[in-house]
BAFI-3210 file (N, C-alpha, C; in Angstrom, 3 decimals, decimal comma, padded with zeros to 6 digits):
// residues 64
n [1|2|3|4|5|6|7|8|9|10|11|12|13|14|15|16|17|18|19|20|21|22|23|24|25|26|27|28|29|30|31|32|33|34|35|36|37|38|39|40|41|42|43|44|45|46|47|48|49|50|51|52|53|54|55|56|57|58|59|60|61|62|63|64]
n.u [143,753|145,746|145,562|147,517|148,202|150,188|149,462|148,809|146,024|144,128|141,371|138,773|136,326|133,587|132,670|134,968|136,620|135,140|135,218|137,980|138,358|136,591|137,999|140,331|139,263|138,336|140,709|141,941|140,415|137,993|135,063|132,372|132,336|133,372|131,369|129,150|129,990|130,122|127,434|126,393|127,519|126,336|123,656|123,710|124,172|121,939|121,388|120,212|121,061|121,440|122,557|125,674|127,637|130,198|133,432|136,253|139,683|141,878|145,071|148,452|150,699|153,568|155,013|156,572]
n.v [035,912|038,400|041,077|043,047|045,852|047,394|049,716|053,019|055,357|058,301|059,621|061,787|064,153|064,955|067,649|068,912|068,714|070,270|072,680|073,300|073,564|075,839|077,737|077,909|078,715|081,257|082,542|082,817|084,520|083,644|084,286|083,568|080,762|080,120|081,145|079,657|076,994|077,285|077,756|075,299|073,510|074,480|073,925|070,996|070,445|071,128|073,733|076,977|078,554|081,314|084,700|085,482|087,989|089,124|088,029|087,564|087,798|086,639|086,788|086,627|088,596|089,330|087,785|088,452]
n.w [198,780|197,439|195,337|193,113|191,133|188,730|187,466|187,554|187,747|186,938|188,331|187,189|187,522|185,304|185,410|186,366|184,163|182,300|183,731|183,570|180,842|180,467|181,844|180,303|177,866|178,763|179,436|176,949|175,640|174,589|175,479|174,875|174,742|177,297|178,996|178,118|178,872|181,599|182,230|181,380|183,277|185,637|185,082|184,865|187,508|188,591|189,291|188,803|185,784|185,596|185,177|183,730|184,279|184,007|183,283|185,248|185,441|187,720|188,722|189,546|188,113|188,213|190,484|193,578]
ca.u [144,662|145,958|145,825|148,213|148,290|151,177|148,905|147,973|145,188|143,546|139,829|138,412|134,917|133,283|132,598|136,272|137,199|134,444|135,803|139,283|137,999|136,016|139,007|141,161|138,564|138,313|142,058|142,270|139,461|136,718|134,116|131,095|132,491|133,549|130,045|128,370|130,330|129,717|125,953|126,083|127,858|125,315|122,475|123,953|124,199|120,558|121,435|119,817|122,265|121,625|123,310|127,069|127,725|131,596|134,519|137,392|140,937|142,637|146,273|149,597|151,649|155,019|155,187|157,818]
ca.v [036,239|039,833|041,476|044,240|046,264|048,392|050,773|054,090|056,130|059,380|059,846|063,136|064,425|065,645|068,949|069,388|068,880|071,421|073,927|073,501|074,098|077,181|078,585|078,061|079,634|082,627|083,032|083,019|085,518|083,074|084,401|082,853|079,352|080,047|081,340|078,479|075,903|077,531|077,484|073,843|072,981|074,794|073,134|069,670|070,445|071,541|075,119|077,917|079,105|082,680|085,485|085,625|089,371|089,395|087,152|088,378|086,981|086,906|086,125|087,459|088,745|089,360|087,533|088,809]
ca.w [197,805|197,325|193,914|192,954|189,810|188,518|186,607|188,198|186,820|187,608|188,229|187,066|187,348|184,084|185,660|186,477|182,796|181,787|184,360|182,984|179,459|180,527|182,284|179,103|176,942|179,295|179,328|175,489|175,155|174,044|176,534|174,587|175,120|178,694|179,552|177,720|179,655|183,050|182,254|181,273|184,550|186,586|184,758|185,301|188,956|189,130|189,705|187,756|185,011|185,963|184,177|184,009|183,821|183,612|183,658|185,775|185,557|188,888|188,694|189,876|186,879|188,662|192,015|194,180]
c.u [144,641|146,305|146,534|148,249|149,378|150,815|148,210|147,206|144,535|142,135|139,609|137,046|134,690|133,246|133,979|136,930|136,532|134,956|137,126|139,233|137,614|137,144|139,990|140,573|138,550|139,691|142,517|141,235|138,172|135,665|132,818|131,247|132,635|132,158|129,131|128,659|129,937|128,191|125,637|126,417|126,822|124,013|122,561|123,796|122,831|120,429|120,942|121,076|122,431|122,310|124,758|127,393|129,157|132,480|135,705|138,550|141,648|143,966|147,383|150,503|153,060|155,117|156,535|158,264]
c.v [037,760|040,120|042,831|044,608|047,425|049,592|051,763|054,845|057,285|059,426|061,326|063,310|065,202|067,091|069,649|069,694|070,133|072,722|074,278|074,123|075,538|078,152|078,850|078,953|081,095|083,322|083,433|083,964|084,989|082,994|083,646|081,364|079,144|080,194|080,155|077,297|076,145|077,309|076,041|073,122|073,227|074,022|071,634|069,452|070,793|072,983|075,987|078,483|080,570|083,479|085,627|086,988|089,645|088,318|087,961|087,405|087,488|086,199|087,165|087,561|088,620|089,028|087,883|087,792]
c.w [197,524|195,858|193,876|191,394|189,791|187,678|187,517|187,309|187,667|187,311|188,186|186,767|186,023|184,259|185,837|185,048|182,122|182,400|183,814|181,588|179,530|180,976|181,076|178,092|177,467|179,108|177,943|174,874|174,489|175,093|176,229|175,095|176,640|179,375|179,311|178,667|181,117|183,191|182,201|182,649|185,608|186,375|185,078|186,792|189,516|189,601|188,465|187,103|185,350|184,876|184,647|183,420|183,322|184,021|184,087|185,911|186,778|188,929|189,033|188,616|187,238|190,049|192,473|195,202]
res [m|e|t|q|y|d|v|d|f|v|l|m|r|y|a|e|v|m|l|n|y|a|e|t|a|n|e|t|g|d|l|a|t|a|t|s|l|l|k|q|i|r|m|r|a|g|i|e|p|g|k|i|i|a|m|v|s|l|r|v|i|n|p|i]
***
């Protein structure tokens, strides 16, 4: 017997959600939140949080 469902869903890792939030915080100037989230992600992964010296925004303002 074959089962089909008409419901599609997206699986997302928690770290991806946290990275999206950190990026948004960084882009809106909330560097404390962005830094905290990055440290939490690294700790969850078993990586030393280390020092985050600066956040740099890399984006193309006016693409040609």
